C-alpha positions in Angstrom: 0.0 0.0 0.0 1.3 3.5 -0.9 0.2 5.3 2.2 0.3 8.8 0.7 -1.8 7.7 -2.3 -4.2 6.0 0.1 -4.5 9.3 2.1 -5.5 11.2 -1.1 -8.3 8.7 -1.7 -9.6 9.0 1.8 -13.2 10.2 2.1 -14.0 9.8 5.8 -11.0 10.3 8.0 -11.8 8.6 11.3 -10.6 10.1 14.6 -11.1 8.3 17.9 -12.5 10.1 20.9 -13.1 8.4 24.2 -15.3 11.1 25.5 -18.1 10.7 23.0 -18.7 7.0 22.8 -19.6 4.1 25.1 -17.3 2.0 22.9 -13.7 1.6 23.7 -11.1 3.1 21.4 -10.4 -0.3 20.0 -14.1 -1.0 19.4 -14.4 2.4 17.7 -11.6 1.5 15.4 -12.9 -2.0 14.6 -16.3 -0.5 13.7 -14.7 2.1 11.5 -12.6 -0.4 9.6 -15.5 -2.7 9.1 -17.5 0.2 7.8 -14.9 1.1 5.2 -12.6 3.7 6.8 -9.1 3.6 5.4 -7.4 6.2 7.6 -7.5 6.0 11.4 -6.2 8.7 13.8 -5.7 7.8 17.4 -6.2 11.0 19.5 -6.1 10.8 23.2 -5.3 13.8 25.4 -6.4 12.6 28.9 -4.9 9.2 29.4 -1.5 8.4 30.9 1.3 8.1 28.4 1.9 4.4 29.4 -1.8 3.6 28.6 -1.7 5.5 25.3 1.4 3.6 24.2 -0.2 0.2 25.0 -3.4 1.2 23.1 -1.3 2.5 20.2 0.5 -0.9 19.9 -2.9 -2.7 19.7 -4.2 -0.2 17.1 -1.1 -0.8 15.0 -1.8 -4.5 15.0 -5.4 -4.0 14.0 -4.7 -1.5 11.2 -1.7 -3.4 9.8 -3.8 -6.6 9.6 -6.5 -4.7 7.7 -4.2 -2.6 5.5 -5.4 0.7 7.0 -3.4 3.8 7.6 -2.7 4.5 11.2 -1.8 8.1 12.4 -1.0 9.1 15.9 -2.0 12.5 17.2 0.7 14.5 18.9 2.9 11.8 20.5 5.9 11.6 18.2 7.8 9.1 20.4 4.9 6.8 20.5 4.3 7.1 16.7 8.0 6.1 16.2 7.9 3.3 18.7 4.8 1.5 17.4 5.8 2.2 13.7 2.7 4.1 12.9 2.2 5.3 9.4 2.3 8.9 10.4 1.8 11.7 12.9 -0.7 14.6 13.2 0.5 17.8 14.9 -1.2 21.1 15.8 0.1 24.6 15.6 1.5 24.5 19.2 3.0 21.0 19.0 6.4 19.8 18.0 7.8 21.7 15.0 7.2 20.0 11.6 10.9 20.0 10.9 11.7 18.0 14.0 8.9 15.6 13.4 10.0 14.9 9.9 13.6 14.4 10.9 12.7 11.7 13.4 9.9 10.1 11.4 11.7 10.0 8.1 10.6 11.0 4.6 8.3 8.0 4.0 5.9 8.7 6.8 2.8 10.9 6.7 2.7 14.1 8.7 -0.5 16.1 8.9 -0.8 19.6 10.4 -3.8 21.3 11.9 -4.4 24.7 10.3 -6.9 27.5 10.9 -6.0 29.9 8.1 -5.0 29.7 4.5 -1.6 31.2 5.4 -0.9 28.4 7.9 -1.9 25.8 5.3 0.4 27.3 2.7 3.3 27.3 5.1 2.7 23.7 6.1 2.6 22.7 2.4 5.9 24.6 1.7 7.6 22.8 4.6 6.5 19.4 3.2 3.4 18.4 5.1 1.4 15.6 3.5 -2.0 16.8 4.4 -3.8 19.6 6.3 -6.5 19.2 8.9 -8.5 22.4 8.4 -11.0 23.8 10.8 -12.9 24.0 12.9 -15.4 24.6 10.1 -18.3 25.0 12.5 -18.6 25.2 16.3 -17.5 22.1 18.0 -16.9 20.7 21.5 -14.5 18.0 20.4 -11.6 19.9 18.8 -8.8 21.1 21.1 -8.7 24.6 19.7 -10.1 27.7 21.3 -10.1 30.0 18.3 -13.0 31.0 16.2 -14.6 28.8 13.5 -13.2 29.2 10.0 -16.4 28.5 8.0 -16.9 27.0 4.6 -15.9 30.2 2.7 -12.3 30.1 4.1 -12.3 26.3 3.6 -13.0 26.9 -0.1 -10.3 29.5 -0.3 -7.8 27.1 1.2 -8.8 24.2 -0.9 -8.1 26.4 -4.0 -4.8 27.7 -2.6 -2.9 24.5 -1.9 -2.2 21.2 -3.7 -1.9 18.7 -0.8 -4.8 16.8 0.7 -7.2 18.9 2.9 -9.3 17.2 5.5 -12.2 19.3 6.9 -12.8 19.0 10.6 -14.9 20.6 13.3 -18.6 20.5 14.0 -19.5 18.6 10.7 -22.7 16.6 10.9 -25.3 15.2 8.6 -27.1 18.6 8.5 -24.2 20.6 7.2 -22.2 17.9 5.4 -23.4 19.0 2.0 -22.2 22.6 2.6 -18.7 21.3 3.3 -18.7 18.9 0.4 -19.4 21.7 -2.0 -15.9 23.1 -1.2 -14.4 19.8 -2.4 -12.0 18.9 0.4 -10.4 15.5 -0.1 -11.6 14.2 3.3 -14.1 14.8 6.0 -13.9 14.3 9.8 -17.0 13.7 11.8 -16.5 12.9 15.5 -19.3 13.5 17.9 -21.9 13.3 15.1 -20.8 9.7 14.6 -19.5 8.5 18.0 -22.7 9.4 19.8 -24.7 7.2 17.5 -26.0 3.8 18.7 -24.7 1.9 15.7 -21.4 3.4 14.8 -20.5 1.0 12.0 -23.9 1.5 10.2 -23.7 5.3 10.5 -20.2 5.4 9.2 -21.3 3.4 6.2 -24.1 5.8 5.5 -21.8 8.8 5.7 -19.2 7.3 3.4 -21.9 6.4 0.9 -23.2 10.0 1.1 -19.7 11.5 0.5 -19.1 9.2 -2.4 -22.4 10.0 -4.0 -21.7 13.8 -3.7 -18.1 13.7 -4.9 -17.8 10.9 -7.5 
């Protein structure tokens, strides 16, 4: 699997969140993979580092077995240790250059951006994709700034050539607004994780995205 090509073909980029689901992180991931997700990001801000590392190792086993891209949020050392496919960093996290030096050129690095200028800078540095948002108000994203909206998302999609994944407050009611701007990927967190049947609802969202974009 060419992981960078697979990232470009991603439609629903799945991010775990232990706060919004009764399912464990591993159960969330298994449901997402069964539903057709090809990119999984493990994001955990509140657990102890030791627990995060143990969980990351289990996720690596599951994703490798299913030929799914595995990205670790924030923890560079853990991403390296478990041999994840990549790392996602925010504006206040470890600098891109340092992450690239330690991960190597063949790994994926994604960067959270909130302006078109940040996205352009990340692209120039060599980032593989941008997590752009929050598009709408959200309680799940660890960012205290204002929402960016679909107009700025559209501007940024037109301004850069690498993959853009739209994130933040996206749900079934506003998904069409986001898809009109043509980002390569979509993130829906609480809108999916709060559902009773995660696997079924992910399938429905992936189908809707494909119908609108293909």
